[in-house]
LUMGUPA-296663 format. One record per residue: residue number from 0; residue in one letter; x, y, z of N, C-alpha, C, O in turn. Coordinates in steps of 0.05 Angstrom, whole numbers. Example, Ala and Ser with C-alpha at 12.3 -4.5 7.8 and 13.67 -1.06 7.14 Angstrom:
BEGIN
nr rest n_u n_v n_w ca_u ca_v ca_w c_u c_v c_w o_u o_v o_w
0 A 264 -114 156 246 -90 156 264 -66 156 285 -66 169
1 S 257 -45 142 273 -21 143 258 1 157 268 23 161
REM end
This chain:
BEGIN
nr rest n_u n_v n_w ca_u ca_v ca_w c_u c_v c_w o_u o_v o_w
0 M 19 -17 4 -2 4 3 15 26 -1 34 30 14
1 A 10 43 -24 28 70 -23 21 88 8 -2 91 17
2 Q 39 95 17 42 120 40 30 142 32 37 157 14
3 K -2 146 56 -4 174 54 11 201 73 27 197 92
4 F 5 215 68 20 234 76 -12 250 78 -29 257 62
5 Y -8 252 114 -45 277 128 -32 300 138 -15 304 155
6 V -49 321 116 -43 346 145 -70 343 150 -87 328 141
7 V -71 379 184 -84 367 200 -84 398 205 -72 407 224
8 W -100 416 188 -97 452 202 -123 442 226 -115 459 243
9 S -134 435 234 -144 438 264 -144 421 289 -167 412 293
10 G -126 413 308 -134 394 320 -107 398 340 -88 415 337
11 R -109 382 359 -94 383 381 -57 387 381 -39 397 395
12 Q -61 369 347 -31 381 335 -36 395 303 -53 392 285
13 T -27 401 305 -27 409 268 -5 410 255 17 415 264
14 G -13 404 227 26 404 203 7 377 186 -16 368 182
15 V 37 372 181 40 350 161 43 319 179 59 319 197
16 F 29 296 173 36 276 192 46 254 177 44 265 155
17 T 55 230 173 61 217 159 58 185 166 73 166 162
18 D 27 187 182 20 159 196 -12 164 200 -20 186 208
19 W -24 150 198 -52 154 209 -58 147 237 -82 151 244
20 A -39 136 258 -40 123 280 -42 153 290 -62 158 303
21 S -16 182 284 -14 203 291 -27 222 290 -29 238 309
22 T -46 223 258 -73 244 248 -89 238 273 -96 256 288
23 Q -96 208 280 -123 206 294 -113 217 320 -129 229 335
24 R -89 212 326 -87 223 358 -95 250 371 -101 256 394
25 A -90 271 339 -93 293 335 -119 297 330 -127 317 343
26 V -133 288 317 -165 291 311 -172 283 332 -176 296 352
27 D -173 261 329 -198 240 352 -202 253 376 -186 260 393
28 K -246 258 371 -259 276 398 -249 295 400 -242 298 423
29 Y -238 321 377 -231 350 380 -244 366 363 -235 369 341
30 A -261 375 369 -273 391 360 -280 411 355 -285 431 368
31 G -280 401 325 -277 423 289 -265 421 278 -259 436 259
32 A -245 385 290 -219 375 275 -223 377 249 -245 370 243
33 C -206 386 225 -202 395 197 -182 373 187 -160 374 198
34 F -183 358 173 -157 353 152 -152 335 139 -175 336 128
35 K -140 315 126 -146 310 96 -116 300 95 -95 309 104
36 S -124 269 74 -97 256 57 -90 262 38 -106 267 20
37 F -59 266 37 -49 263 6 -28 242 -7 -9 231 3
38 P -37 241 -31 -9 221 -35 21 224 -36 38 207 -37
39 T 21 249 -37 57 259 -30 58 273 -17 39 287 -13
40 R 86 276 -3 100 289 18 96 327 10 97 347 25
41 E 91 322 -30 106 360 -31 66 365 -46 59 386 -58
42 E 49 343 -41 18 358 -32 12 371 2 2 390 14
43 A 22 353 2 13 353 30 27 383 41 13 399 53
44 E 51 388 37 64 417 54 52 441 25 52 465 24
45 R 44 426 10 35 456 3 7 459 11 -4 481 16
46 A -3 438 12 -33 447 22 -29 459 61 -41 477 74
47 F -8 440 70 -5 451 103 -5 491 91 -20 510 96
48 G 15 489 77 28 513 73 1 543 67 3 567 73
49 R -21 528 53 -35 552 62 -51 557 73 -63 579 68
50 G -58 544 88 -68 553 107 -91 535 128 -97 534 152
51 G -100 519 93 -135 511 90 -141 509 79 -149 530 68
52 E -148 488 67 -159 476 33 -191 484 23 -208 474 39
53 T -200 497 3 -217 503 -3 -228 487 -29 -250 477 -28
54 S -215 486 -48 -229 469 -68 -233 439 -66 -238 429 -88
55 V -231 421 -46 -229 397 -45 -244 386 -20 -234 392 2
56 P -254 379 -20 -266 359 8 -244 364 36 -221 373 37
57 T -258 357 53 -233 361 76 -247 342 83 -265 334 69
58 K -241 326 114 -252 310 129 -256 330 160 -238 344 169
59 T -290 326 174 -285 358 197 -301 343 217 -307 319 213
60 A -308 357 238 -313 343 264 -334 360 274 -319 377 285
61 G -352 368 277 -362 393 299 -381 416 270 -386 409 247
62 K -384 430 277 -395 457 264 -380 466 251 -393 483 239
63 Q -353 467 241 -336 485 233 -330 471 202 -328 449 192
64 K -330 503 191 -340 511 166 -314 485 151 -294 489 166
65 A -308 468 136 -283 457 131 -263 470 118 -269 484 99
66 G -248 468 122 -218 483 103 -217 508 113 -198 523 108
67 A -241 517 132 -238 551 150 -197 553 159 -185 535 170
68 P -186 580 149 -159 579 162 -148 566 195 -163 568 214
69 D -127 556 196 -125 562 223 -133 581 235 -145 579 256
70 S -126 606 223 -131 638 244 -155 647 246 -161 663 264
71 E -173 637 227 -197 633 228 -212 616 252 -236 620 258
72 R -201 605 259 -213 571 277 -207 590 307 -220 594 328
73 A -173 599 296 -166 605 330 -179 629 335 -170 638 356
74 G -193 641 328 -202 663 334 -234 664 348 -245 682 362
75 K -244 638 339 -257 630 349 -253 603 370 -268 583 369
76 H -230 606 391 -228 586 404 -235 612 425 -231 637 425
77 S -249 589 449 -253 589 475 -236 618 493 -218 611 508
78 A -240 637 493 -216 646 517 -206 639 539 -189 651 553
79 H -216 619 543 -195 595 567 -202 572 558 -219 560 571
80 Q -193 560 537 -187 538 516 -168 523 539 -170 503 553
81 F -142 555 532 -116 541 545 -105 560 560 -101 582 549
82 D -100 557 582 -84 584 596 -76 613 589 -85 635 596
83 V -48 602 568 -34 610 555 -21 603 528 -10 583 519
84 R -30 635 516 -25 630 494 -11 647 470 -23 668 466
85 I 9 642 456 34 647 449 34 657 416 32 639 399
86 Y 35 680 408 35 675 383 64 693 373 70 715 382
87 C 81 676 351 110 683 344 110 689 310 93 680 294
88 D 135 710 302 132 713 276 162 720 274 172 720 296
89 G 175 725 259 196 739 237 193 760 206 180 757 185
90 A 208 775 215 203 788 186 231 799 174 247 802 193
91 C 236 803 164 253 810 150 252 826 127 235 820 110
92 E 271 854 120 270 869 104 303 881 98 314 893 116
93 P 318 876 67 306 870 53 310 827 71 318 818 92
94 N 298 816 46 309 785 44 328 768 23 326 763 -1
95 P 354 760 50 368 761 70 365 791 76 358 805 57
96 G 373 807 109 374 838 115 374 837 144 388 825 160
97 N 357 853 146 352 862 168 328 847 181 306 850 172
98 A 331 832 201 315 817 220 309 824 237 320 841 251
99 G 281 806 244 263 815 283 263 795 285 275 777 272
100 S 247 794 305 226 776 319 208 787 333 207 810 342
101 G 190 765 335 162 787 345 148 763 363 143 740 355
102 I 143 773 393 123 751 406 104 770 429 110 789 443
103 V 81 753 426 56 761 435 45 739 454 40 716 447
104 V 42 747 476 32 717 487 3 737 519 8 754 536
105 Y -16 728 513 -47 720 523 -45 710 542 -29 691 543
106 R -59 719 566 -62 693 588 -95 694 593 -100 718 590
107 A -114 684 598 -145 674 587 -160 693 580 -181 705 588
108 G -136 694 553 -149 703 524 -151 733 534 -175 739 539
109 K -134 751 539 -126 779 547 -95 772 543 -80 754 550
110 L -93 800 525 -62 814 516 -46 818 539 -51 839 550
111 A -26 802 550 -12 799 576 24 819 569 35 836 584
112 Q 30 811 549 60 822 528 72 822 512 77 798 510
113 L 83 833 496 86 840 483 124 826 476 135 828 498
114 W 141 816 460 163 807 459 162 829 428 146 835 410
115 Y 191 835 435 215 851 409 245 848 405 261 858 420
116 G 251 832 384 284 834 386 294 823 368 288 825 344
117 L 317 803 382 332 784 364 346 797 337 352 783 318
118 Y 350 818 337 357 840 311 388 812 293 403 796 304
119 N 386 818 266 407 805 249 409 820 239 388 831 233
120 P 434 832 231 435 841 205 431 832 179 426 847 160
121 M 433 814 180 440 788 162 424 763 164 432 740 161
122 G 405 770 170 381 750 172 367 738 148 371 745 124
123 T 349 718 157 327 714 140 302 712 145 299 707 169
124 N 274 716 129 248 711 137 255 683 151 240 680 171
125 N 271 662 147 263 627 159 283 636 186 270 641 207
126 T 302 639 187 327 647 211 305 666 237 305 664 262
127 A 290 683 221 263 699 243 248 690 258 243 693 282
128 E 240 675 241 224 663 241 213 638 264 192 632 276
129 L 248 625 262 258 595 281 265 618 308 260 618 332
130 N 274 630 297 286 650 327 270 665 343 274 680 363
131 A 251 658 329 225 667 352 205 646 359 192 648 380
132 L 200 620 339 188 606 352 205 586 378 193 575 397
133 Y 228 585 374 249 580 399 240 597 422 222 588 437
134 H 247 613 425 242 636 444 205 628 450 191 629 471
135 A 199 623 426 160 621 433 159 587 458 150 579 479
136 L 169 583 444 181 541 463 187 549 492 175 541 512
137 R 208 567 490 221 565 518 199 574 535 187 558 549
138 M 194 600 535 163 601 536 146 588 549 136 590 572
139 A 144 572 529 110 552 528 120 532 554 106 524 572
140 E 153 527 548 168 500 573 151 511 607 132 506 621
141 A 176 530 603 167 543 631 130 538 643 121 524 661
142 E 114 560 621 84 555 633 73 529 639 55 523 654
143 I 92 511 619 73 476 620 87 474 644 73 461 659
144 K 105 480 654 123 465 678 109 483 702 118 476 724
145 A 91 502 704 87 516 719 52 505 718 35 516 731
146 G 46 482 699 21 479 711 -4 488 692 -27 489 700
147 N 9 495 656 -5 517 658 -9 500 623 11 490 613
148 S -29 499 611 -44 489 594 -31 518 563 -35 542 560
149 V -21 502 553 -5 531 523 -9 522 488 0 505 474
150 E -27 544 486 -20 539 451 -3 555 437 -7 579 435
151 V 25 538 422 34 567 416 22 569 377 12 551 363
152 C 28 591 372 12 594 350 33 608 327 45 629 330
153 S 33 595 309 60 610 285 49 615 255 31 600 249
154 D 57 635 232 36 640 213 67 616 196 61 607 174
155 S 87 612 204 113 602 185 110 556 183 126 540 194
156 A 88 551 167 94 525 153 129 503 161 139 483 173
157 Y 134 528 141 168 522 142 177 521 171 192 503 165
158 S 181 526 198 183 527 217 182 506 233 198 497 250
159 I 144 497 221 128 475 242 152 445 230 168 431 242
160 N 142 448 199 152 423 197 186 414 197 193 391 202
161 C 199 430 193 220 419 211 225 415 229 241 396 230
162 I 216 429 259 220 410 283 193 395 293 191 385 316
163 R 169 393 268 153 373 278 155 349 255 153 326 264
164 S 159 352 218 150 332 217 178 324 199 176 305 184
165 W 210 340 200 228 339 190 250 328 202 266 311 195
166 A 247 349 232 279 341 252 281 308 259 301 294 256
167 A 261 300 266 258 274 272 281 247 257 299 233 267
168 N 269 250 227 276 233 207 319 238 210 338 223 214
169 W 316 268 205 343 276 206 360 285 222 376 302 215
170 E 358 277 242 361 268 266 376 236 266 400 228 270
171 R 354 223 261 358 193 253 394 188 236 414 174 240
172 N 383 215 211 407 197 202 432 221 188 443 228 168
173 G 428 225 224 466 249 245 457 287 236 468 308 239
174 W 433 279 225 428 309 231 435 316 190 450 335 183
175 K 426 301 174 434 300 152 407 297 131 386 289 140
176 K 409 304 102 376 300 74 392 286 56 416 287 49
177 T 376 274 52 386 280 27 378 303 6 357 316 6
178 G 408 303 -16 404 318 -21 422 355 -17 424 378 -27
179 G 425 349 -10 447 387 13 435 372 41 424 353 52
180 E 449 405 47 446 411 76 424 424 84 411 438 69
181 I 418 419 111 393 428 126 402 461 129 418 465 147
182 K 395 478 117 392 506 126 383 511 152 363 499 159
183 N 399 531 171 390 549 201 391 518 216 375 510 234
184 L 412 503 203 406 473 229 409 476 254 395 463 270
185 E 429 496 262 433 502 296 402 513 305 383 498 311
186 I 400 533 305 377 535 313 345 515 305 325 518 318
187 I 348 498 283 333 482 284 329 458 310 307 453 320
188 Q 355 444 318 364 437 328 362 442 372 365 427 391
189 D 357 470 365 343 482 390 322 479 402 315 470 423
190 C 306 497 370 282 478 373 270 459 382 255 460 401
191 Y 276 438 366 274 420 367 275 392 383 267 370 377
192 A 296 407 415 304 390 445 277 409 456 258 394 452
193 I 272 422 462 259 439 467 229 423 472 217 417 493
194 Y 218 416 431 198 417 424 202 380 434 189 368 417
195 R 207 371 443 211 335 446 207 347 474 183 353 474
196 R 214 352 493 206 346 511 175 355 530 165 350 552
197 I 168 376 501 137 389 515 120 372 496 97 379 496
198 E 125 353 482 109 360 449 81 343 466 59 352 465
199 G 86 326 475 58 314 490 38 341 509 13 340 510
200 E 53 362 521 35 372 535 22 406 522 6 422 532
201 L 43 404 491 44 430 476 10 426 443 2 409 426
202 S 4 458 455 -14 446 419 3 464 414 11 479 432
203 L 13 469 380 27 469 368 11 482 335 12 466 317
204 T -3 508 328 -16 517 312 0 521 292 25 521 295
205 H -9 524 272 -2 547 249 -27 551 233 -44 538 220
206 V -17 590 242 -44 603 227 -38 609 196 -18 600 183
207 A -55 623 187 -56 639 167 -40 674 161 -45 693 175
208 A -22 673 140 -13 699 154 -33 724 152 -51 721 136
209 H -32 750 167 -46 778 158 -75 776 134 -81 784 111
210 V -88 761 157 -114 747 156 -134 768 170 -158 769 163
211 G -121 785 192 -127 804 214 -119 787 234 -98 796 244
212 T -126 768 245 -120 752 269 -92 767 294 -67 765 293
213 E -109 778 311 -88 805 332 -76 784 330 -81 771 310
214 G -67 779 340 -45 758 357 -22 759 334 -3 775 336
215 N -24 742 312 -13 745 290 1 772 291 25 776 294
216 E -21 791 285 -12 814 261 5 828 297 29 833 300
217 L -5 828 306 21 841 326 42 831 341 52 844 359
218 A 50 810 335 72 787 322 81 801 304 94 819 315
219 D 81 804 279 87 811 260 100 842 270 124 849 268
220 R 78 855 280 96 890 281 106 883 293 124 878 277
221 M 116 871 321 134 865 345 170 855 328 192 860 336
222 A 162 843 306 177 819 295 203 842 282 228 839 281
223 M 177 878 269 193 891 243 202 911 272 223 924 268
224 L 192 916 296 206 927 312 236 922 314 257 935 309
225 G 230 896 326 260 898 330 280 895 312 304 896 319
226 A 269 890 280 299 898 262 290 929 265 312 939 270
227 Q 277 944 265 269 975 256 290 982 281 312 981 270
228 R 295 987 307 306 984 327 326 972 331 339 974 352
229 K 330 955 306 356 937 311 371 926 346 393 921 354
230 E 347 924 357 353 914 384 361 871 386 344 853 391
231 K 392 869 381 398 849 392 384 830 411 389 809 400
232 E 366 822 437 372 824 457 328 818 455 315 838 450
233 L 320 804 457 288 797 465 282 824 487 302 839 488
234 R 274 827 493 258 865 494 231 859 499 217 862 480
235 L 217 850 525 183 876 540 175 888 527 194 899 517
236 Y 161 895 520 143 924 502 143 938 526 141 926 548
237 Q 144 949 525 131 971 550 124 997 557 123 1009 578
238 D 120 1004 530 109 1023 512 73 1019 522 64 997 530
239 K 58 1042 520 36 1036 528 31 1004 493 38 995 472
240 I 9 1005 520 -4 979 499 -39 977 479 -61 966 484
241 D -29 991 460 -66 1016 447 -67 992 419 -61 996 395
242 I -75 972 430 -82 962 405 -88 969 377 -78 958 358
243 P -102 985 376 -110 992 345 -89 1015 336 -89 1024 313
244 T -72 1024 355 -55 1032 353 -25 1020 345 -10 1033 331
245 L -17 995 355 0 982 347 -9 967 331 8 951 322
246 L -31 966 322 -29 951 288 -23 974 261 -15 968 239
247 K -31 1006 272 -23 1019 245 4 1017 243 14 1035 229
248 M 25 995 256 49 1002 256 59 988 230 46 973 215
249 R 89 998 226 94 983 199 94 934 197 101 913 208
250 A 79 950 172 74 910 174 99 898 162 112 910 146
251 G 107 870 172 127 856 160 117 846 134 131 832 119
REM end
C-alpha cells in the first residue's frame, strides 16, 4: 500500500503527519478537527502551507467550516481553552537583510505581553521565524512546568514542519538530509530539543498570515519593531499597549 501523508489544519496538533495513528491522535474527539490525506509529501506540505483547503473536500468534526484557515478557527477558540496562548513571528527587510522577531502572549484570552528583538543584520525570514519560535517554545516550556495549558501559534509552515515533520528523520540520519545541507541547522536543533520535551503537552498551531488575527498581526509588528530598532536582545515592550495604534505600525 502506498504511503499517505496527512494534513491537519485543526486538531490537538497541526501539521503534516506521515502515519494515520499520529493523525488520529491529533483529531480524534477534537471539536472542529479538519484534516485530509494526500498521496505525496509535496502536495501535503503545499496544502498545509496555504493554511486550509477550500477547493477539495476535507474531513471535519463538529460544526466548523471545512477548510477554514487555522487563523479563523483560532479566533473562535474559547478564551479559556488554553491558559496561555503565544503567537510568534519573524520579519526581514530585505530578505536576506535586517531581521527581527516578535512574540505576543495572551493569558486567559487577554493580551498580557509583547516582546520584540533578536535583530540580525544578515538574517532571513526563515531564521527570524525560527528564532521567534525558539523563544516561544522556551516560554511555553516554563508555562507547562507551572501547570498551565499552552498553545503556540506561528504562521511559518516552514518552521513548524522543521521541528515536527522533518527533524526526527534528520536526527536519525545524523542531522543530514538527502540532496543537500540542512539550512539553519543549529536553531532547528535548539527548537527540536525543547519540542521533544513538551510535545505531549503542547498545542502547536499553524495560522494564516495577514488575515486579521490579532495575535499574529501584533507578533508581526513586534518583529518589524525589532528589526527597525536593531535590538539584539528579546525585549519586553514597555510602551502603552494600545492595540489599534500598534496595528497601525509597519507590517512585515
